[in-house]
Backbone as a chain_set.jsonl record, in Angstrom:
{"seq": "MLPGISLNVRAKQNYEKFISFLKRRTPPLRVLVVGGQVLGEGMEAVVRSDPPIDLIETDVSPGPRTGLVCDAHDLPFHSEAFDGVIVQAVLEHVFDPYRCVEEIHRVLKKNALVYAETPFIQQVHEGRYDFTRFTHLGHRRLFRRFAEFESGATCGPGMALAWSYQYFLLSFSESGIARNVLKAFARFTSFYLKYFDYYLIAKRGALDAASACYFLGEKSEQTITDEELIEQYRGFG", "coords": {"N": [[0.821, -1.198, -0.019], [2.15, 1.169, 0.15], [3.215, 4.162, -1.45], [4.993, 4.021, -4.561], [8.42, 4.663, -5.486], [9.719, 4.429, -7.797], [10.078, 4.894, -11.26], [9.878, 4.201, -14.584], [10.41, 6.009, -17.25], [10.87, 5.804, -19.975], [10.556, 3.193, -20.986], [8.22, 1.943, -22.158], [7.904, 3.391, -24.5], [10.425, 2.818, -25.724], [10.279, 0.103, -26.094], [8.283, -0.025, -28.04], [9.627, 1.203, -30.173], [11.628, -0.698, -30.477], [10.059, -2.898, -31.353], [9.139, -1.853, -33.731], [11.516, -1.681, -35.296], [12.212, -4.33, -35.314], [10.152, -5.53, -36.816], [10.901, -4.985, -39.338], [12.439, -7.014, -40.173], [12.733, -10.351, -41.553], [10.047, -12.439, -41.065], [9.54, -15.819, -39.5], [9.804, -14.132, -36.33], [12.142, -14.204, -33.726], [12.854, -13.794, -30.426], [14.999, -13.395, -27.723], [14.762, -13.311, -24.169], [16.7, -12.241, -21.689], [16.908, -12.924, -18.41], [14.117, -13.088, -17.752], [12.239, -13.702, -15.806], [10.002, -12.507, -14.734], [7.601, -10.267, -16.349], [9.016, -7.564, -17.896], [9.186, -4.047, -17.201], [7.053, -2.094, -19.236], [6.967, -3.961, -21.342], [4.678, -4.998, -22.603], [4.096, -4.363, -25.204], [5.685, -6.011, -26.648], [4.813, -8.555, -25.906], [2.295, -8.546, -26.936], [2.5, -8.209, -29.591], [1.674, -7.932, -33.041], [2.363, -9.333, -36.097], [2.596, -12.203, -33.929], [5.479, -12.611, -31.747], [7.985, -14.98, -31.353], [8.827, -15.618, -28.237], [11.491, -16.364, -26.203], [11.942, -16.919, -22.984], [14.186, -16.555, -20.514], [15.951, -17.334, -17.43], [17.959, -17.292, -14.304], [16.698, -18.606, -12.418], [13.62, -20.411, -11.56], [10.388, -19.007, -12.4], [7.413, -16.899, -12.799], [7.302, -16.454, -15.548], [9.431, -17.75, -16.653], [10.831, -19.614, -19.144], [13.036, -21.185, -19.653], [15.582, -22.302, -17.699], [18.664, -20.877, -17.296], [22.185, -19.78, -17.53], [23.244, -16.519, -18.203], [25.921, -16.107, -18.804], [26.779, -18.206, -20.193], [25.066, -18.856, -22.749], [22.684, -21.248, -23.787], [22.381, -21.643, -26.636], [22.543, -21.885, -30.249], [24.847, -20.096, -32.276], [23.873, -17.003, -33.807], [21.018, -17.238, -33.624], [18.857, -15.71, -33.008], [16.608, -12.964, -33.614], [16.307, -10.832, -32.025], [17.38, -9.523, -28.788], [16.474, -9.051, -25.422], [17.431, -7.46, -22.537], [16.8, -6.493, -19.566], [17.253, -4.675, -16.727], [19.128, -6.527, -15.644], [21.828, -6.847, -15.972], [23.279, -5.758, -13.9], [23.275, -7.645, -12.024], [24.812, -9.84, -12.756], [27.911, -11.696, -12.686], [29.808, -11.081, -14.566], [29.325, -8.832, -16.711], [30.344, -8.078, -19.223], [31.035, -10.457, -20.502], [28.483, -11.661, -20.654], [27.252, -9.883, -22.46], [28.85, -10.345, -24.68], [28.002, -12.895, -25.144], [25.362, -12.383, -25.803], [25.777, -10.992, -28.185], [26.849, -13.057, -29.744], [24.639, -14.904, -30.079], [22.892, -13.511, -31.537], [21.461, -12.847, -34.809], [22.87, -11.628, -37.956], [22.993, -8.135, -37.976], [20.885, -8.073, -36.116], [18.777, -7.161, -33.357], [19.255, -5.441, -30.107], [17.998, -4.735, -26.984], [18.588, -2.985, -23.935], [18.548, -2.284, -20.473], [20.08, -0.747, -17.697], [21.013, -0.142, -14.419], [22.252, 3.063, -13.14], [22.439, 5.196, -10.983], [21.506, 3.853, -8.4], [20.76, 2.276, -5.379], [21.836, -0.676, -3.592], [20.07, -3.502, -4.558], [18.344, -6.665, -4.474], [20.178, -7.691, -2.759], [22.954, -9.636, -1.947], [23.229, -10.373, -4.486], [23.935, -8.339, -6.388], [25.919, -6.274, -8.284], [27.1, -4.36, -10.071], [27.272, -1.073, -11.701], [26.461, 1.278, -14.296], [27.516, 4.229, -15.956], [26.105, 6.473, -18.504], [27.904, 6.474, -20.734], [29.575, 4.418, -19.939], [27.782, 2.337, -20.152], [27.36, 2.346, -22.875], [29.832, 1.582, -23.79], [29.949, -0.965, -22.882], [28.229, -2.142, -24.826], [29.871, -2.066, -27.044], [30.219, -3.427, -29.387], [28.143, -3.111, -30.96], [25.98, -1.341, -33.204], [24.613, 1.854, -32.555], [21.237, 2.696, -32.247], [19.75, 4.246, -30.519], [20.12, 5.803, -27.362], [20.16, 6.556, -23.817], [18.797, 8.133, -20.877], [16.553, 6.25, -18.909], [15.325, 5.922, -16.507], [15.006, 8.632, -14.32], [16.581, 11.561, -12.796], [14.998, 12.281, -10.677], [13.914, 9.864, -9.602], [16.328, 8.706, -8.924], [17.098, 10.45, -6.796], [15.017, 10.053, -4.99], [15.377, 7.343, -4.309], [17.937, 7.475, -3.235], [17.409, 9.142, -0.913], [15.693, 7.465, 0.445], [17.337, 5.163, 1.121], [19.286, 6.523, 2.513], [17.873, 7.236, 4.94], [17.35, 4.6, 5.722], [19.815, 3.756, 6.474], [20.14, 4.396, 9.139], [19.153, 2.526, 10.836], [19.146, -0.914, 11.996], [17.196, -2.542, 12.701], [14.435, -4.536, 11.935], [11.699, -3.767, 12.15], [12.0, -0.996, 12.64], [13.259, -0.226, 10.285], [11.213, -0.707, 8.431], [9.337, 1.267, 9.22], [10.897, 3.477, 8.657], [11.184, 3.197, 5.88], [8.49, 3.481, 5.043], [8.063, 6.124, 5.843], [9.945, 7.406, 4.237], [8.95, 6.903, 1.644], [6.388, 8.039, 1.629], [7.094, 10.662, 1.809], [8.655, 11.287, -0.438], [7.755, 10.181, -2.858], [6.729, 11.731, -4.755], [8.852, 12.866, -6.194], [9.619, 11.289, -8.333], [7.981, 12.107, -10.475], [8.966, 14.383, -11.587], [10.691, 13.426, -13.457], [9.424, 13.036, -15.869], [9.62, 15.515, -17.054], [12.357, 15.962, -16.877], [13.799, 13.932, -18.196], [14.724, 14.007, -20.856], [16.568, 15.913, -20.78], [20.012, 17.154, -20.957], [21.519, 17.115, -18.694], [20.329, 15.056, -17.294], [21.488, 12.633, -18.083], [23.822, 12.547, -16.578], [22.863, 12.109, -14.136], [21.055, 10.07, -14.02], [18.921, 7.439, -12.895], [18.826, 5.073, -14.299], [20.028, 3.725, -17.373], [19.48, 3.195, -20.967], [19.945, 1.119, -23.895], [19.595, 0.88, -27.324], [20.171, -0.94, -30.188], [21.874, -2.527, -32.957], [23.395, -5.684, -33.884], [26.781, -5.564, -34.801], [29.664, -5.705, -36.919], [31.75, -4.183, -36.397], [33.703, -2.47, -33.917], [33.354, 0.085, -31.626], [35.858, 2.427, -30.817], [37.682, 3.513, -27.779], [38.327, 6.145, -28.04], [36.403, 7.096, -29.826], [34.212, 6.622, -28.313], [34.467, 8.407, -26.18], [33.928, 10.76, -27.466], [31.264, 10.669, -27.722], [30.056, 11.547, -25.493], [27.412, 13.225, -23.857], [26.581, 14.714, -21.763], [26.865, 17.248, -19.047], [29.177, 17.257, -17.593]], "CA": [[-0.001, 0.027, 0.022], [3.005, 2.301, 0.129], [3.454, 4.748, -2.823], [6.26, 3.709, -5.173], [9.366, 5.705, -5.626], [10.362, 4.128, -8.957], [9.263, 5.211, -12.535], [10.648, 4.08, -15.78], [9.72, 6.941, -18.087], [11.104, 5.577, -21.41], [10.52, 1.779, -21.336], [7.146, 1.635, -23.151], [8.218, 3.967, -25.786], [11.481, 2.22, -26.273], [9.854, -1.162, -26.657], [7.543, 0.277, -29.253], [10.661, 1.359, -31.188], [12.292, -2.109, -30.679], [9.154, -3.665, -32.207], [9.063, -1.281, -35.232], [12.729, -2.115, -36.003], [12.217, -5.786, -35.487], [9.244, -5.946, -37.899], [11.555, -4.82, -40.634], [13.217, -8.274, -40.437], [11.921, -11.393, -42.186], [9.366, -13.324, -40.085], [9.122, -15.613, -38.173], [10.747, -13.433, -35.463], [12.439, -14.942, -32.496], [13.438, -12.878, -29.414], [15.428, -14.002, -26.373], [14.665, -12.4, -23.062], [17.582, -12.661, -20.643], [16.332, -12.352, -17.106], [12.71, -12.869, -18.0], [11.435, -14.4, -14.729], [8.718, -11.639, -14.732], [7.424, -9.352, -17.389], [9.734, -6.321, -17.701], [8.41, -2.722, -17.333], [6.817, -1.653, -20.593], [7.114, -5.132, -22.282], [3.432, -5.324, -23.063], [4.061, -4.242, -26.591], [6.397, -7.193, -27.261], [4.052, -9.672, -25.73], [1.082, -8.445, -27.727], [2.892, -7.832, -30.983], [0.997, -8.617, -34.195], [2.222, -10.714, -35.839], [3.241, -12.579, -32.672], [6.912, -12.858, -31.685], [8.378, -16.194, -30.581], [9.655, -15.163, -27.127], [12.182, -17.406, -25.368], [12.209, -16.167, -21.791], [15.127, -17.221, -19.68], [16.297, -16.692, -16.132], [18.752, -18.305, -13.682], [15.808, -19.42, -11.52], [12.169, -20.495, -12.05], [9.51, -17.86, -12.099], [6.048, -16.967, -13.528], [7.527, -16.451, -17.048], [10.646, -18.443, -16.996], [10.649, -20.777, -19.975], [14.186, -21.964, -19.53], [16.576, -21.876, -16.621], [20.141, -20.901, -17.823], [23.112, -18.751, -17.188], [23.564, -15.635, -19.206], [27.355, -16.07, -19.125], [26.895, -19.3, -21.16], [23.731, -19.128, -23.284], [22.677, -22.551, -24.422], [21.814, -21.538, -27.968], [23.411, -21.761, -31.339], [25.201, -18.802, -32.808], [22.952, -16.369, -34.794], [19.717, -17.91, -33.467], [17.763, -14.828, -32.648], [16.379, -11.64, -34.275], [16.437, -9.753, -30.944], [17.605, -9.854, -27.361], [16.074, -8.112, -24.461], [18.135, -7.692, -21.237], [16.284, -5.363, -18.834], [17.532, -4.699, -15.352], [19.716, -7.786, -15.31], [23.295, -6.841, -16.129], [23.825, -5.385, -12.679], [23.172, -8.901, -11.177], [25.691, -10.907, -13.178], [29.283, -11.58, -12.277], [30.683, -10.564, -15.695], [28.332, -8.249, -17.665], [30.911, -8.058, -20.514], [30.925, -11.743, -21.011], [27.07, -11.78, -21.013], [27.004, -9.122, -23.678], [29.464, -11.117, -25.707], [27.052, -14.094, -25.523], [24.223, -11.832, -26.5], [26.241, -10.672, -29.637], [27.033, -14.349, -30.456], [23.407, -15.582, -30.484], [22.089, -12.624, -32.473], [21.662, -12.927, -36.259], [23.432, -10.454, -38.484], [22.155, -6.93, -37.913], [19.706, -8.25, -35.225], [18.577, -6.113, -32.304], [19.398, -5.67, -28.727], [17.599, -3.587, -26.038], [19.067, -3.21, -22.654], [18.366, -1.21, -19.441], [20.94, -1.121, -16.639], [21.083, 0.933, -13.423], [23.392, 3.934, -12.925], [22.357, 5.656, -9.612], [20.575, 3.038, -7.653], [21.343, 1.539, -4.237], [21.825, -2.126, -3.734], [18.816, -4.285, -4.488], [18.69, -8.049, -4.625], [21.199, -8.055, -1.637], [24.251, -10.092, -2.322], [23.269, -10.637, -5.957], [23.996, -7.031, -7.05], [27.401, -6.054, -8.365], [27.668, -3.38, -11.062], [26.509, 0.017, -12.173], [27.05, 1.924, -15.486], [27.132, 5.575, -16.486], [25.58, 6.312, -19.845], [28.956, 6.123, -21.621], [30.011, 3.054, -19.594], [26.804, 1.392, -20.724], [27.611, 2.396, -24.264], [31.031, 0.821, -23.976], [29.438, -2.428, -22.646], [27.669, -2.548, -26.08], [30.652, -1.453, -28.018], [30.192, -4.211, -30.7], [26.709, -2.855, -31.53], [25.763, 0.056, -33.78], [23.559, 2.501, -31.755], [20.076, 3.404, -32.74], [19.287, 5.246, -29.567], [20.412, 5.511, -25.957], [19.916, 7.604, -22.93], [18.346, 7.795, -19.571], [15.247, 5.643, -18.931], [14.804, 6.241, -15.185], [15.714, 9.912, -14.308], [17.253, 12.023, -11.575], [13.942, 12.246, -9.562], [13.898, 8.542, -9.034], [17.64, 8.521, -8.177], [17.026, 11.195, -5.58], [14.112, 9.291, -4.067], [16.146, 6.174, -3.869], [19.055, 7.977, -2.299], [16.848, 9.529, 0.29], [15.132, 6.268, 1.267], [18.448, 4.445, 1.646], [19.945, 7.35, 3.493], [17.113, 7.019, 6.095], [17.396, 3.208, 6.085], [21.08, 3.514, 7.04], [20.22, 4.781, 10.52], [18.726, 1.438, 11.687], [19.255, -2.295, 11.523], [16.038, -3.207, 13.253], [13.47, -4.787, 10.808], [10.52, -2.903, 12.369], [12.41, 0.434, 12.414], [13.484, 0.027, 8.849], [9.905, -0.691, 7.78], [8.769, 2.509, 9.496], [11.692, 4.477, 7.838], [10.845, 3.008, 4.473], [7.215, 4.017, 4.745], [8.154, 7.539, 5.974], [10.555, 7.821, 3.036], [8.116, 6.804, 0.472], [5.3, 9.004, 1.674], [7.651, 12.017, 1.692], [9.503, 11.461, -1.593], [7.28, 9.476, -3.942], [6.412, 12.751, -5.861], [10.078, 13.229, -6.961], [9.769, 10.589, -9.715], [7.161, 12.649, -11.554], [9.825, 15.398, -12.248], [11.432, 12.843, -14.556], [8.751, 13.298, -17.2], [10.189, 16.725, -17.577], [13.858, 15.95, -16.89], [14.342, 12.709, -18.813], [15.308, 14.301, -22.126], [17.611, 16.901, -20.547], [21.407, 16.646, -21.107], [21.964, 16.843, -17.372], [19.683, 13.726, -16.8], [22.476, 11.629, -18.299], [24.79, 12.539, -15.539], [22.148, 11.844, -12.794], [20.054, 9.071, -14.285], [18.831, 6.259, -12.143], [19.163, 3.888, -15.137], [20.269, 3.938, -18.79], [19.061, 2.21, -21.84], [20.574, 1.17, -25.184], [18.869, 0.146, -28.402], [20.999, -0.988, -31.238], [21.936, -3.69, -33.719], [24.733, -6.286, -33.934], [27.755, -5.019, -35.806], [31.057, -6.451, -36.968], [32.733, -3.212, -36.016], [33.774, -2.188, -32.484], [33.693, 1.544, -31.407], [37.091, 2.636, -29.994], [37.407, 4.329, -26.589], [38.335, 7.515, -28.511], [35.116, 7.371, -30.367], [33.271, 6.558, -27.209], [34.47, 9.687, -25.404], [33.274, 11.805, -28.28], [29.78, 10.516, -27.664], [29.548, 12.075, -24.193], [26.308, 14.283, -24.048], [26.228, 15.494, -20.509], [27.427, 18.507, -18.709], [30.241, 17.117, -16.637]], "C": [[0.89, 1.26, 0.009], [3.166, 2.896, -1.35], [4.869, 4.335, -3.293], [7.181, 4.863, -5.404], [10.121, 5.527, -6.978], [9.476, 4.482, -10.186], [10.194, 5.057, -13.662], [9.898, 4.86, -16.9], [9.771, 6.495, -19.558], [10.737, 4.098, -21.823], [9.496, 1.511, -22.457], [7.476, 2.142, -24.511], [9.42, 3.318, -26.509], [11.191, 0.813, -26.811], [9.064, -1.085, -27.927], [8.558, 0.419, -30.453], [11.329, 0.005, -31.531], [11.386, -2.968, -31.592], [9.127, -3.177, -33.577], [10.355, -1.69, -36.0], [12.744, -3.52, -36.199], [11.223, -6.242, -36.573], [9.811, -5.658, -39.243], [12.304, -6.043, -41.115], [12.192, -9.275, -40.944], [11.315, -12.32, -41.165], [9.707, -14.852, -40.504], [10.25, -14.925, -37.31], [10.906, -14.139, -34.14], [13.312, -13.999, -31.699], [13.784, -13.692, -28.159], [15.309, -12.882, -25.303], [15.608, -12.994, -21.995], [17.167, -12.06, -19.313], [14.869, -12.14, -17.197], [11.824, -13.679, -17.035], [10.048, -13.754, -14.62], [8.722, -10.743, -15.894], [8.083, -8.079, -17.091], [8.778, -5.105, -17.804], [8.283, -2.306, -18.844], [6.827, -2.759, -21.655], [5.88, -5.532, -22.945], [3.396, -5.391, -24.588], [4.714, -5.351, -27.297], [5.485, -8.377, -27.121], [2.789, -9.744, -26.652], [1.328, -8.047, -29.232], [2.065, -8.623, -31.99], [1.794, -8.31, -35.417], [3.031, -11.171, -34.593], [4.702, -12.847, -32.749], [7.063, -14.14, -30.904], [9.362, -15.675, -29.469], [10.232, -16.382, -26.424], [12.693, -16.693, -24.114], [12.948, -17.024, -20.751], [15.446, -16.51, -18.338], [17.226, -17.816, -15.439], [17.927, -18.966, -12.588], [14.379, -19.398, -11.99], [11.399, -19.231, -11.654], [8.287, -18.001, -12.936], [6.213, -17.124, -15.062], [8.739, -17.153, -17.507], [10.47, -19.717, -17.87], [11.804, -21.71, -19.979], [15.141, -21.395, -18.569], [17.986, -22.023, -17.236], [20.871, -19.713, -17.296], [23.447, -17.856, -18.331], [25.007, -15.566, -19.602], [27.583, -17.208, -20.186], [25.562, -19.618, -21.736], [23.706, -20.38, -24.02], [21.91, -22.596, -25.768], [22.866, -21.491, -29.015], [23.733, -20.343, -31.704], [24.155, -18.268, -33.823], [21.569, -17.11, -34.853], [18.555, -16.965, -33.3], [17.766, -13.467, -33.379], [16.446, -10.494, -33.34], [16.742, -10.361, -29.662], [17.13, -8.809, -26.525], [16.764, -8.426, -23.161], [17.859, -6.421, -20.361], [16.488, -5.568, -17.338], [18.063, -5.954, -14.861], [21.206, -7.722, -15.208], [24.038, -6.352, -14.782], [23.973, -6.644, -11.706], [24.013, -10.041, -11.626], [27.124, -10.614, -12.734], [30.114, -10.804, -13.327], [29.744, -10.034, -16.807], [29.047, -8.26, -19.075], [30.9, -9.383, -21.233], [29.475, -12.056, -21.459], [26.741, -11.071, -22.267], [27.681, -9.761, -24.879], [28.656, -12.304, -26.176], [25.874, -13.585, -26.309], [24.588, -11.593, -27.993], [26.403, -11.965, -30.333], [25.736, -14.945, -30.969], [22.517, -14.739, -31.381], [22.469, -12.862, -33.923], [22.334, -11.685, -36.743], [22.531, -9.262, -38.507], [21.002, -7.073, -37.007], [19.818, -7.256, -34.121], [18.91, -6.474, -30.942], [18.741, -4.494, -28.002], [17.9, -3.926, -24.643], [18.834, -2.007, -21.76], [19.222, -1.676, -18.267], [21.039, 0.092, -15.667], [22.348, 1.731, -13.505], [23.382, 4.382, -11.414], [21.235, 4.932, -8.948], [21.356, 2.346, -6.499], [21.216, 0.042, -4.395], [20.395, -2.763, -3.587], [19.165, -5.715, -4.877], [19.885, -8.518, -3.751], [22.441, -8.463, -2.272], [24.393, -10.394, -3.809], [23.223, -9.295, -6.779], [25.416, -6.476, -7.114], [27.843, -4.896, -9.174], [26.599, -2.24, -11.342], [27.161, 0.699, -13.415], [26.553, 3.327, -15.704], [26.58, 5.327, -17.939], [26.727, 5.905, -20.866], [29.47, 4.737, -21.21], [29.081, 1.986, -20.137], [27.021, 1.233, -22.229], [28.805, 1.563, -24.631], [30.801, -0.72, -23.775], [28.924, -2.992, -23.992], [28.542, -1.991, -27.205], [30.711, -2.173, -29.438], [28.816, -4.095, -31.253], [26.696, -1.467, -32.068], [24.493, 0.637, -33.027], [22.452, 3.066, -32.587], [19.678, 4.584, -31.872], [19.776, 4.833, -28.129], [20.204, 6.744, -25.129], [19.476, 7.208, -21.61], [16.879, 7.245, -19.682], [14.569, 5.859, -17.646], [15.635, 7.554, -14.703], [16.251, 10.299, -12.863], [16.221, 12.1, -10.347], [13.92, 10.923, -8.917], [15.175, 8.297, -8.355], [17.669, 9.23, -6.947], [16.149, 10.52, -4.521], [14.774, 8.04, -3.43], [17.184, 6.459, -2.868], [18.479, 8.294, -0.943], [16.316, 8.384, 1.175], [16.253, 5.429, 1.872], [19.352, 5.194, 2.641], [19.227, 7.108, 4.884], [17.348, 5.536, 6.652], [18.778, 2.92, 6.858], [21.217, 3.715, 8.521], [19.723, 3.568, 11.469], [18.969, 0.009, 11.004], [18.103, -3.146, 12.036], [14.99, -3.3, 12.08], [12.238, -3.884, 10.938], [10.765, -1.446, 12.086], [12.582, 0.7, 10.971], [12.162, 0.078, 8.023], [9.25, 0.675, 7.995], [9.502, 3.592, 8.634], [11.414, 4.446, 6.34], [9.443, 3.699, 4.086], [7.249, 5.546, 4.783], [8.792, 8.106, 4.674], [9.778, 7.862, 1.818], [6.933, 7.915, 0.453], [5.823, 10.409, 1.471], [8.497, 12.314, 0.467], [8.902, 10.831, -2.911], [6.973, 10.476, -5.129], [7.676, 12.996, -6.731], [10.181, 12.568, -8.293], [9.012, 11.313, -10.754], [7.916, 13.85, -12.231], [10.553, 14.793, -13.427], [10.696, 12.901, -15.914], [9.325, 14.542, -17.838], [11.678, 16.624, -17.814], [14.504, 14.957, -17.801], [15.096, 13.059, -20.033], [16.442, 15.435, -21.955], [19.036, 16.464, -20.569], [21.807, 16.331, -19.672], [21.429, 15.525, -16.702], [20.66, 12.562, -17.014], [23.476, 11.452, -17.233], [24.242, 12.189, -14.189], [21.064, 10.869, -12.792], [20.077, 7.967, -13.212], [19.143, 4.975, -12.9], [19.192, 4.372, -16.562], [19.768, 2.881, -19.697], [19.889, 2.252, -23.157], [19.807, 0.284, -26.066], [19.793, 0.262, -29.693], [20.978, -2.341, -32.019], [23.349, -4.291, -33.77], [25.502, -5.705, -35.119], [28.976, -5.766, -35.866], [32.12, -5.507, -36.636], [32.635, -2.865, -34.454], [34.169, -0.716, -32.364], [34.978, 1.513, -30.481], [36.76, 3.499, -28.82], [37.523, 5.83, -27.035], [37.058, 8.011, -29.037], [34.075, 7.415, -29.33], [33.212, 7.943, -26.481], [33.857, 10.824, -26.176], [31.76, 11.763, -28.256], [29.19, 11.073, -26.403], [28.554, 13.246, -24.453], [25.938, 14.969, -22.839], [26.817, 16.752, -20.268], [28.667, 18.449, -17.858], [31.505, 17.738, -17.005]], "O": [[0.355, 2.358, -0.143], [3.236, 2.145, -2.323], [5.811, 4.311, -2.501], [6.705, 5.993, -5.512], [11.016, 6.308, -7.301], [8.252, 4.367, -10.117], [11.226, 5.725, -13.706], [8.878, 4.398, -17.412], [8.837, 6.766, -20.313], [10.63, 3.856, -23.025], [9.811, 0.961, -23.512], [7.354, 1.452, -25.523], [9.45, 3.265, -27.739], [11.755, 0.382, -27.817], [9.153, -1.959, -28.789], [8.374, -0.14, -31.533], [11.545, -0.348, -32.69], [11.872, -3.667, -32.481], [9.097, -3.962, -34.524], [10.3, -2.003, -37.189], [13.268, -3.961, -37.222], [11.46, -7.277, -37.197], [9.221, -6.071, -40.241], [12.741, -6.128, -42.262], [10.982, -9.098, -40.8], [12.071, -12.959, -40.432], [10.088, -15.124, -41.642], [11.444, -15.12, -37.541], [9.944, -14.602, -33.527], [14.325, -13.481, -32.169], [13.018, -14.508, -27.646], [15.687, -11.729, -25.507], [15.366, -14.08, -21.468], [17.095, -10.843, -19.145], [14.381, -11.098, -16.76], [10.805, -14.25, -17.423], [9.048, -14.447, -14.43], [9.798, -10.457, -16.419], [7.75, -7.488, -16.064], [7.716, -5.173, -18.422], [9.268, -2.196, -19.573], [6.692, -2.431, -22.834], [5.955, -6.378, -23.836], [2.796, -6.281, -25.191], [4.366, -5.645, -28.441], [5.348, -9.156, -28.064], [2.324, -10.81, -27.056], [0.428, -7.62, -29.956], [1.796, -9.812, -31.813], [1.917, -7.14, -35.781], [4.047, -10.559, -34.264], [5.153, -13.302, -33.8], [6.364, -14.368, -29.916], [10.522, -15.354, -29.731], [9.507, -17.32, -26.095], [13.697, -15.981, -24.141], [12.447, -18.012, -20.214], [15.243, -15.309, -18.16], [17.288, -18.976, -15.846], [18.447, -19.832, -11.885], [13.962, -18.499, -12.72], [11.741, -18.52, -10.709], [8.083, -18.977, -13.658], [5.433, -17.785, -15.748], [9.04, -17.137, -18.701], [10.018, -20.753, -17.384], [11.642, -22.896, -20.265], [15.479, -20.211, -18.586], [18.419, -23.107, -17.627], [20.305, -18.787, -16.714], [23.899, -18.345, -19.366], [25.315, -15.01, -20.656], [28.519, -17.119, -20.98], [24.929, -20.572, -21.282], [24.6, -20.628, -24.829], [21.001, -23.391, -26.005], [23.997, -21.096, -28.729], [22.922, -19.453, -31.446], [23.621, -19.046, -34.613], [21.068, -17.516, -35.902], [17.398, -17.363, -33.433], [18.821, -12.921, -33.703], [16.615, -9.342, -33.74], [16.445, -11.528, -29.407], [17.356, -7.65, -26.873], [16.697, -9.567, -22.703], [18.593, -5.435, -20.424], [15.962, -6.515, -16.754], [17.617, -6.477, -13.839], [21.806, -8.467, -14.433], [25.244, -6.54, -14.619], [24.719, -6.615, -10.727], [23.99, -11.107, -11.012], [27.498, -9.476, -12.451], [30.984, -9.998, -12.997], [29.427, -10.768, -17.743], [28.338, -8.448, -20.064], [30.769, -9.425, -22.457], [29.27, -12.648, -22.519], [26.002, -11.606, -23.092], [27.141, -9.722, -25.985], [28.613, -12.67, -27.35], [25.426, -14.18, -27.289], [23.835, -11.934, -28.905], [26.099, -11.998, -31.525], [25.669, -15.431, -32.098], [21.513, -15.214, -31.912], [23.642, -13.054, -34.243], [22.379, -10.715, -35.988], [21.409, -9.347, -39.005], [20.117, -6.221, -37.088], [20.839, -6.585, -33.967], [18.877, -7.649, -30.578], [18.936, -3.349, -28.407], [17.544, -5.003, -24.163], [18.907, -0.861, -22.205], [19.137, -2.835, -17.861], [21.139, 1.233, -16.119], [23.399, 1.21, -13.879], [24.26, 3.96, -10.661], [20.098, 5.406, -8.957], [22.488, 1.899, -6.686], [20.517, -0.425, -5.294], [19.68, -2.547, -2.608], [20.175, -5.949, -5.539], [20.489, -9.566, -3.98], [22.982, -7.716, -3.088], [25.487, -10.632, -4.322], [22.5, -9.211, -7.772], [26.036, -6.238, -6.077], [28.97, -4.45, -8.958], [25.38, -2.386, -11.25], [28.387, 0.66, -13.516], [25.354, 3.601, -15.649], [26.587, 4.221, -18.478], [26.496, 5.077, -21.747], [29.78, 3.937, -22.094], [29.504, 0.897, -20.524], [26.885, 0.141, -22.781], [28.807, 0.903, -25.67], [31.399, -1.573, -24.43], [29.141, -4.168, -24.285], [28.022, -1.499, -28.206], [31.158, -1.628, -30.447], [28.383, -4.983, -31.988], [27.29, -0.543, -31.513], [23.468, -0.034, -32.908], [22.689, 3.827, -33.525], [19.342, 5.679, -32.323], [19.816, 3.651, -27.786], [20.084, 7.849, -25.657], [19.719, 6.077, -21.189], [16.087, 7.753, -20.476], [13.344, 5.977, -17.621], [16.865, 7.506, -14.709], [16.336, 9.492, -11.938], [16.603, 11.991, -9.182], [13.908, 10.876, -7.687], [15.168, 7.717, -7.27], [18.241, 8.695, -5.998], [16.497, 10.436, -3.344], [14.71, 7.777, -2.23], [17.313, 5.816, -1.827], [18.966, 7.8, 0.074], [16.462, 8.348, 2.397], [16.144, 5.015, 3.027], [20.055, 4.606, 3.463], [19.898, 6.813, 5.873], [17.51, 5.313, 7.851], [18.88, 2.035, 7.707], [22.204, 3.307, 9.132], [19.867, 3.619, 12.69], [18.988, -0.197, 9.79], [18.071, -4.355, 11.807], [14.715, -2.331, 11.372], [11.786, -3.304, 9.951], [9.977, -0.746, 11.45], [12.122, 1.719, 10.456], [12.051, 0.824, 7.05], [8.658, 1.212, 7.059], [8.887, 4.453, 8.005], [11.406, 5.462, 5.645], [9.274, 4.34, 3.049], [6.623, 6.219, 3.964], [8.317, 9.081, 4.091], [9.923, 8.779, 1.01], [6.611, 8.545, -0.554], [5.082, 11.276, 1.007], [9.005, 13.424, 0.313], [9.52, 10.96, -3.968], [6.965, 10.098, -6.3], [7.537, 13.309, -7.913], [10.717, 13.118, -9.255], [9.37, 11.159, -11.922], [7.534, 14.273, -13.322], [10.998, 15.52, -14.314], [11.323, 12.819, -16.969], [9.491, 14.595, -19.057], [12.203, 17.125, -18.808], [15.671, 15.124, -18.156], [16.12, 12.415, -20.264], [17.127, 15.798, -22.911], [19.249, 15.32, -20.167], [22.426, 15.287, -19.468], [21.982, 15.001, -15.735], [20.672, 11.612, -16.23], [23.945, 10.342, -16.985], [24.979, 11.994, -13.223], [20.267, 10.751, -11.862], [21.138, 7.616, -12.695], [19.615, 3.978, -12.353], [18.481, 5.307, -16.93], [19.626, 1.737, -19.266], [20.461, 3.289, -23.493], [19.412, -0.832, -25.729], [20.117, 1.348, -30.175], [20.133, -3.192, -31.743], [24.351, -3.578, -33.714], [24.987, -5.418, -36.2], [29.323, -6.443, -34.898], [33.288, -5.889, -36.574], [31.574, -2.985, -33.841], [35.185, -0.298, -32.921], [35.113, 0.712, -29.556], [35.718, 4.154, -28.799], [36.864, 6.684, -26.442], [36.637, 9.139, -28.782], [33.12, 8.183, -29.446], [32.157, 8.523, -26.221], [33.318, 11.759, -25.584], [31.077, 12.684, -28.703], [27.971, 11.083, -26.235], [28.875, 14.158, -25.215], [25.015, 15.783, -22.866], [27.283, 17.374, -21.222], [29.17, 19.489, -17.435], [32.471, 17.668, -16.246]]}, "num_chains": 1, "name": "protein.A"}
């Protein structure tokens, strides 16, 4: 019953673009979801696509939508098997995100699509199974063997601030009851911050303060250099 402090501003729009690019490919269309235990934010457009998309939903553990239990570090699929891969809010939870992205590159067909979302400014979630964060440019470097269609902030500075405020308050107590009270107080007093992201999400400064970043692109045989990467910085830092 507590108000939420999270808001993914861009996911629905981004998935609609993913679908529009995907439909340019020759059917039948086959898409791998890495970390698909539950339906990702905004993924309804993918599930309800017409014509239907063959979704292979995988995760490291069983869940409501897990079709295959497997490890993203070693995907059990032939090379060039998929027209698209979705990896949303997953790469922060793997030991080696670079290896996982190499696996994604391997299983994609020529010029096939990838859509990824990964946190930048978010506190630890999933406890001991949370390892990595990426800036916008760091995220782009992770997908350096892909040609970019679009990238940017998907969860904005308002959400980042609300999360930081909540976890700041939670730091004062180790008691379960007290932490629940602090979490309730934090959410009731900061839930509105996420709504600023509707205004802020497209601002240059949002890239330096985003709660999460996204990348939409296609498999490429070329790799962007670090010099080229630095030239792609779009923030104010």
